[in-house]
LONU-392250 format. One record per residue (C-alpha): residue in three letters; x, y, z. Coordinates in steps of 0.5 Angstrom, whole numbers, padded with zeros to 4 digits, always signed. Layout:
ALAXYZ ...
***
This chain:
MET+0055-0035-0063 LEU+0057-0034-0070 ASN+0053-0027-0070 ASN+0057-0025-0064 PRO+0062-0019-0064 GLU+0069-0021-0066 VAL+0073-0022-0060 LEU+0080-0023-0063 ARG+0083-0021-0070 MET+0090-0022-0072 GLU+0092-0018-0079 HIS+0097-0019-0084 ILE+0101-0023-0079 SER+0108-0025-0081 LYS+0114-0028-0078 VAL+0121-0029-0081 TYR+0126-0032-0076 PRO+0133-0030-0076 ASN+0136-0036-0080 GLY+0131-0034-0086 VAL+0125-0039-0084 LEU+0119-0036-0086 ALA+0113-0039-0081 ASN+0108-0034-0082 SER+0106-0030-0089 ASP+0101-0025-0089 VAL+0096-0029-0084 ASN+0089-0027-0082 PHE+0086-0030-0076 ALA+0079-0028-0073 VAL+0074-0031-0067 ASN+0068-0029-0065 GLU+0066-0028-0057 GLY+0063-0035-0055 GLU+0066-0039-0061 ILE+0069-0045-0061 HIS+0074-0044-0067 ALA+0079-0049-0070 LEU+0085-0048-0072 SER+0089-0054-0077 GLY+0094-0055-0081 GLU+0100-0059-0082 ASN+0106-0059-0078 GLY+0111-0053-0080 ALA+0104-0050-0083 GLY+0105-0044-0078 LYS+0099-0045-0073 SER+0104-0046-0067 THR+0108-0040-0068 LEU+0101-0036-0070 MET+0099-0038-0063 LYS+0106-0037-0059 ILE+0105-0030-0062 LEU+0098-0029-0059 PHE+0100-0032-0053 GLY+0107-0027-0053 GLU+0112-0033-0053 GLU+0114-0030-0060 GLN+0114-0023-0063 ALA+0111-0022-0070 THR+0116-0019-0075 GLY+0109-0016-0078 GLY+0102-0015-0077 ASP+0097-0012-0072 ILE+0093-0016-0066 PHE+0086-0013-0064 ILE+0083-0015-0058 ARG+0075-0013-0058 GLY+0077-0008-0063 GLU+0083-0005-0059 LYS+0090-0006-0062 VAL+0095-0009-0057 HIS+0102-0011-0057 ILE+0103-0017-0053 ALA+0110-0017-0051 SER+0110-0023-0046 SER+0106-0029-0044 ALA+0104-0024-0037 THR+0102-0019-0042 ALA+0097-0024-0045 ILE+0094-0026-0039 ARG+0093-0019-0037 LEU+0089-0019-0043 GLY+0085-0025-0041 ILE+0088-0030-0046 GLY+0090-0036-0043 MET+0094-0042-0047 VAL+0094-0050-0045 HIS+0100-0053-0048 GLN+0100-0060-0051 HIS+0105-0062-0046 PHE+0102-0060-0038 MET+0106-0055-0035 LEU+0105-0058-0028 VAL+0109-0059-0022 PRO+0108-0067-0020 SER+0110-0066-0013 LEU+0105-0060-0011 THR+0098-0061-0010 VAL+0092-0059-0014 THR+0092-0052-0010 GLU+0099-0051-0010 ASN+0099-0052-0018 MET+0093-0047-0019 ILE+0095-0041-0015 LEU+0103-0042-0017 GLY+0105-0034-0017 ILE+0098-0032-0015 GLU+0099-0034-0008 PRO+0094-0031-0003 ARG+0098-0028+0003 ARG+0096-0027+0010 GLY+0101-0021+0012 LEU+0108-0025+0009 VAL+0105-0032+0010 PHE+0102-0036+0005 ASP+0095-0037+0007 GLN+0093-0044+0006 ARG+0086-0044+0008 LYS+0084-0038+0003 ALA+0088-0042-0003 GLU+0084-0048-0002 ARG+0077-0044-0001 LEU+0079-0040-0008 VAL+0081-0047-0011 LEU+0074-0050-0009 ASP+0070-0044-0011 VAL+0073-0044-0018 VAL+0072-0052-0019 LYS+0065-0051-0017 ARG+0064-0045-0021 TYR+0066-0049-0028 ASN+0064-0055-0026 LEU+0071-0059-0027 PRO+0071-0063-0021 LEU+0078-0064-0017 ASP+0081-0065-0010 PRO+0085-0059-0008 LYS+0089-0063-0003 GLN+0091-0068-0008 ARG+0098-0069-0011 VAL+0099-0068-0019 ARG+0103-0074-0020 ASP+0097-0078-0017 LEU+0092-0075-0022 THR+0089-0078-0028 VAL+0091-0075-0035 GLY+0084-0072-0036 GLN+0084-0069-0029 LYS+0091-0066-0031 GLN+0088-0063-0037 LYS+0082-0060-0032 LEU+0087-0057-0028 GLU+0091-0054-0034 ILE+0084-0051-0036 LEU+0083-0048-0029 LYS+0089-0045-0028 ALA+0088-0041-0034 LEU+0081-0039-0032 VAL+0083-0037-0025 ARG+0088-0032-0028 GLY+0082-0029-0032 ALA+0083-0032-0039 LYS+0076-0031-0043 ILE+0080-0033-0049 LEU+0083-0040-0049 ILE+0088-0043-0053 LEU+0088-0051-0053 ASP+0094-0055-0056 GLU+0092-0062-0058 PRO+0087-0062-0051 THR+0085-0070-0053 ALA+0092-0073-0055 VAL+0092-0077-0049 LEU+0085-0078-0047 THR+0080-0084-0048 PRO+0073-0083-0051 GLN+0070-0082-0044 GLU+0075-0077-0042 THR+0074-0073-0049 ARG+0067-0073-0049 GLU+0067-0070-0042 LEU+0072-0065-0044 PHE+0067-0063-0050 VAL+0061-0062-0045 GLU+0066-0057-0041 LEU+0068-0054-0047 LYS+0061-0053-0049 ALA+0059-0050-0042 LEU+0065-0045-0043 ARG+0062-0043-0050 ASN+0055-0042-0048 ASP+0058-0038-0042 GLY+0061-0033-0047 TYR+0068-0036-0047 THR+0072-0036-0053 ILE+0076-0043-0055 ILE+0081-0043-0060 PHE+0082-0051-0061 ILE+0088-0054-0065 SER+0088-0061-0067 HIS+0089-0066-0072 LYS+0083-0070-0070 LEU+0078-0068-0076 GLY+0072-0072-0073 GLU+0073-0068-0066 VAL+0074-0062-0070 ARG+0067-0063-0073 GLU+0064-0065-0067 LEU+0066-0059-0063 CYS+0068-0053-0067 ASP+0064-0048-0070 ARG+0068-0045-0076 ILE+0075-0048-0078 THR+0081-0043-0080 ILE+0086-0047-0085 ILE+0093-0046-0085 ARG+0098-0048-0090 HIS+0106-0047-0092 GLY+0105-0040-0087 LYS+0099-0038-0090 THR+0091-0038-0089 MET+0088-0042-0094 GLY+0081-0040-0091 VAL+0076-0040-0086 TYR+0070-0045-0086 LEU+0063-0047-0083 LEU+0065-0054-0080 ARG+0057-0056-0082 GLU+0059-0055-0089 VAL+0066-0058-0091 THR+0068-0066-0090 GLU+0073-0068-0087 GLN+0076-0070-0094 GLU+0075-0063-0096 ILE+0079-0060-0090 SER+0085-0065-0090 ARG+0086-0063-0098 LEU+0086-0056-0096 MET+0091-0058-0090 VAL+0096-0062-0094 GLY+0094-0060-0102 ARG+0092-0067-0104 ASP+0088-0072-0103 VAL+0089-0076-0096 ILE+0087-0083-0094 LEU+0084-0082-0088 ASP+0082-0090-0087 ILE+0087-0094-0085 ARG+0087-0100-0090 LYS+0091-0107-0089 GLN+0091-0114-0092 ALA+0089-0119-0086 PRO+0095-0121-0083 VAL+0100-0127-0084 TYR+0102-0130-0077 GLY+0109-0133-0077 GLN+0113-0135-0071 PRO+0114-0132-0064 SER+0119-0126-0064 LEU+0117-0123-0057 ARG+0116-0127-0051 VAL+0115-0123-0044 ARG+0114-0128-0038 ASP+0112-0125-0031 LEU+0115-0118-0032 HIS+0116-0114-0027 VAL+0118-0106-0028 MET+0119-0101-0023 ASP+0119-0093-0024 ASP+0124-0088-0022 TYR+0121-0088-0015 GLY+0122-0095-0014 LEU+0114-0097-0014 PRO+0112-0103-0018 VAL+0108-0100-0025 VAL+0109-0107-0029 LYS+0106-0112-0025 GLY+0107-0119-0028 LEU+0106-0118-0035 SER+0106-0125-0040 PHE+0105-0124-0047 THR+0107-0126-0054 ALA+0108-0122-0061 ARG+0109-0126-0067 ARG+0112-0124-0074 GLY+0108-0121-0079 GLU+0103-0117-0074 ILE+0102-0111-0071 LEU+0101-0112-0063 GLY+0098-0106-0060 ILE+0098-0104-0053 ALA+0093-0099-0051 GLY+0092-0095-0044 VAL+0091-0089-0041 GLU+0098-0086-0040 GLY+0101-0088-0033 ASN+0099-0095-0033 GLY+0106-0098-0034 GLN+0107-0097-0042 ASN+0113-0093-0042 GLN+0117-0097-0037 LEU+0115-0103-0041 VAL+0117-0100-0047 GLN+0124-0098-0044 ALA+0125-0105-0041 LEU+0124-0108-0048 GLY+0128-0102-0051 GLY+0134-0104-0046 MET+0133-0097-0043 ARG+0131-0099-0036 ALA+0132-0106-0032 TYR+0127-0110-0030 GLN+0126-0113-0023 GLN+0123-0120-0025 GLY+0121-0124-0031 SER+0124-0125-0037 VAL+0124-0122-0045 GLU+0126-0126-0051 ILE+0126-0122-0057 VAL+0128-0126-0064 GLY+0130-0132-0059 LYS+0135-0129-0054 ASP+0134-0127-0047 ILE+0135-0119-0047 ARG+0137-0118-0040 GLY+0143-0114-0039 LEU+0144-0113-0046 SER+0146-0106-0048 ILE+0142-0102-0054 HIS+0148-0103-0058 ALA+0147-0110-0057 LEU+0139-0110-0058 ARG+0140-0106-0065 ALA+0145-0112-0067 LEU+0139-0116-0066 LYS+0135-0112-0071 VAL+0131-0109-0066 CYS+0129-0101-0067 HIS+0126-0096-0063 ILE+0121-0090-0065 PRO+0121-0087-0059 GLU+0115-0083-0056 ASP+0119-0076-0055 ARG+0123-0075-0062 MET+0126-0068-0059 THR+0129-0071-0053 ILE+0131-0078-0055 GLY+0129-0079-0062 ILE+0134-0074-0065 ALA+0141-0070-0064 PRO+0138-0063-0064 GLY+0145-0060-0066 LEU+0146-0065-0072 SER+0144-0065-0079 ILE+0139-0069-0082 THR+0144-0074-0085 GLU+0148-0074-0079 ASN+0142-0076-0075 ILE+0140-0082-0080 LEU+0147-0084-0080 ALA+0148-0084-0073 ASP+0147-0092-0072 LYS+0151-0093-0079 VAL+0157-0089-0079 GLU+0162-0095-0078 LYS+0159-0099-0084 PRO+0164-0100-0089 ARG+0159-0096-0094 PHE+0161-0090-0090 SER+0167-0090-0087 THR+0174-0094-0088 ARG+0178-0099-0084 LEU+0182-0093-0082 GLY+0176-0089-0079 PHE+0176-0084-0085 MET+0169-0082-0087 ARG+0167-0083-0094 LEU+0163-0076-0095 LYS+0161-0077-0102 ALA+0157-0084-0100 ILE+0154-0080-0094 ARG+0152-0074-0098 GLN+0149-0079-0103 TYR+0145-0083-0097 GLY+0142-0077-0094 ALA+0140-0074-0101 GLU+0137-0082-0102 SER+0133-0082-0095 LEU+0130-0075-0096 LYS+0127-0077-0103 ARG+0125-0084-0100 TYR+0122-0082-0093 GLY+0119-0075-0096 ILE+0122-0071-0092 ALA+0121-0063-0094 ALA+0127-0060-0093 LYS+0132-0055-0098 SER+0138-0060-0096 PRO+0139-0066-0092 ASP+0145-0062-0089 VAL+0140-0057-0085 ILE+0140-0058-0078 VAL+0134-0063-0076 THR+0131-0058-0071 SER+0129-0053-0076 LEU+0124-0058-0079 SER+0117-0059-0077 GLY+0115-0064-0072 GLY+0112-0069-0078 ASN+0119-0068-0082 ILE+0123-0070-0076 GLN+0119-0076-0074 LYS+0120-0078-0082 VAL+0128-0077-0080 VAL+0127-0082-0074 LEU+0123-0087-0079 ALA+0129-0086-0084 ARG+0134-0088-0079 GLU+0130-0093-0075 LEU+0127-0097-0081 SER+0132-0097-0086 ASP+0137-0103-0084 ASP+0131-0108-0085 PRO+0129-0109-0077 GLU+0126-0115-0075 PHE+0123-0112-0069 ILE+0120-0105-0069 ILE+0118-0101-0062 ALA+0113-0096-0065 ASP+0112-0091-0059 GLN+0106-0086-0060 PRO+0109-0086-0068 THR+0104-0080-0070 ARG+0103-0076-0064 GLY+0103-0069-0066 VAL+0104-0070-0073 ASP+0099-0068-0079 VAL+0095-0072-0083 GLY+0100-0072-0089 ALA+0105-0075-0085 THR+0101-0079-0081 GLU+0098-0082-0087 PHE+0106-0084-0089 ILE+0108-0087-0082 ARG+0102-0091-0081 ALA+0103-0094-0089 MET+0111-0095-0087 LEU+0109-0099-0081 ILE+0104-0103-0085 LYS+0109-0105-0090 MET+0114-0107-0085 ARG+0109-0112-0082 ASP+0107-0114-0089 ALA+0114-0116-0090 GLY+0114-0121-0084 LYS+0116-0116-0079 THR+0114-0115-0072 VAL+0111-0108-0070 PHE+0110-0107-0062 LEU+0105-0101-0063 ILE+0103-0096-0057 SER+0099-0091-0058 SER+0093-0086-0055 ASP+0090-0085-0061 LEU+0084-0090-0061 ASN+0083-0090-0068 GLU+0090-0091-0070 ILE+0091-0097-0065 LEU+0084-0100-0067 GLY+0086-0099-0074 LEU+0093-0101-0074 SER+0093-0107-0069 ASP+0092-0114-0071 ARG+0092-0116-0064 LEU+0091-0112-0058 ILE+0093-0111-0051 VAL+0089-0106-0046 LEU+0094-0104-0039 PHE+0091-0102-0033 GLU+0095-0101-0027 GLY+0101-0105-0030 LYS+0097-0111-0031 ILE+0093-0113-0037 ALA+0086-0111-0037 ALA+0084-0114-0043 TRP+0086-0118-0049 PHE+0083-0118-0056 SER+0085-0123-0062 ASP+0082-0119-0067 ALA+0083-0111-0066 GLY+0078-0110-0071 LYS+0072-0112-0068 VAL+0073-0108-0062 THR+0069-0101-0061 GLU+0073-0094-0058 GLU+0067-0094-0053 GLU+0069-0102-0051 LEU+0077-0100-0051 GLY+0075-0094-0047 ARG+0072-0098-0041 TYR+0078-0102-0040 MET+0083-0097-0041 LEU+0079-0093-0035 GLY+0079-0100-0031 ILE+0071-0100-0031 ASP+0071-0107-0034 ARG+0076-0112-0034 GLN+0077-0119-0037 GLY+0077-0126-0033 GLU+0084-0129-0032 GLU+0083-0135-0037 THR+0082-0130-0043 VAL+0088-0125-0041 ARG+0093-0131-0040 GLU+0091-0132-0047 ALA+0096-0126-0049 ALA+0102-0131-0047 GLY+0100-0135-0053 GLU+0102-0141-0050 
***
């Protein structure tokens, strides 16, 4: 593969946004035909911008792109697709209510005269599924697919449109080890058939296992191209971040305190009125990180929303720090010192149009330190607090007054942490706290959660990163189809393979073992 002809070259790519932010500075990037090439860097390093330029979603300020030696201008995604470039985004671009067939042929529907040819469409999909050995039922609705099946569908959507260069953005972020292995087999088969794959990932172990070479970007510049068999994970992370990063999760043995969370026979419905949390009972204690693992769609989201006051529950009880929370507002929960690091930082984690300081102070403006009795803001104290937060949480920004959305994903997540952890909370809901975050920010966030746990707080952790959920959690619950499939009193003794089997419903513990999760 390394001796194959070059299929793509991006030369001296620069991108300067209208607000003056320099995303790419003289970046060079090239891949060979039939190669799986990793692209890595911190959030905000410029790799996403580079790939958006390649896929026609952004236009470069300077530089050239060559496909098979021919200079091209990629004006839009439609142009990229015509040139044989496909992109599978981290967040799937699928219509849940439509079938596999309808999603796959959306925009390229076969017709018989003026009428949509359903039979021909399904035959086309079956042919594609068989050809690429990515098994899917053409008639199944997307909302009923597993995460791994949705991933396959996104790849097939790109292939059926003629993609020979595939950009995969964090493709394993929500997959179990079994699904990841299956995906890797399929990607290697595509590589062997001459397809070129650009693999964007923060999971350095997976990068080393799957990819041939890696290009590393830092601060918008190319740090180099390396053969993965010749570099260690520690060397890669140092090139990405500019310093040594502690990749292993290190923590002391827990010192358990009194229960801070009691959940009994909890039933929660989804937005369609269907039961998704089905009779959960468990207890969390002070001084611990209680992990919740499970393939997405098995009730974790609704459970978090119920604990965080964002969704009503139909049956059961929830007590946090000794108080029944049924009917309490989010404001009342915050008064109980409950904080929430949400899964989707961009939608509910921040106020996009406001500054860093305004986001950090969103729940604190009424405090005497920041406002007078008459409601006037203490601007000096507010500015000082913003500057202190930047320093304390390592937020990389020119000023605390810049708009929060101008930051990288990792720095936006640090802004969320600065708001949620700065008021000495007792119960911390951490939902996918490091998803889509680079190794440097991941190291910081994990250290903060361990620090809170060591201070006697309760951390309720939901994560699809199995290394994280096993490394951070003291005790661990696995959800499958809204019920507890497994309960581990020592998460450190569980392997990723074992955990994956419970997450997929292949294995299930007995009721007596599961009842121990209630802590009675």
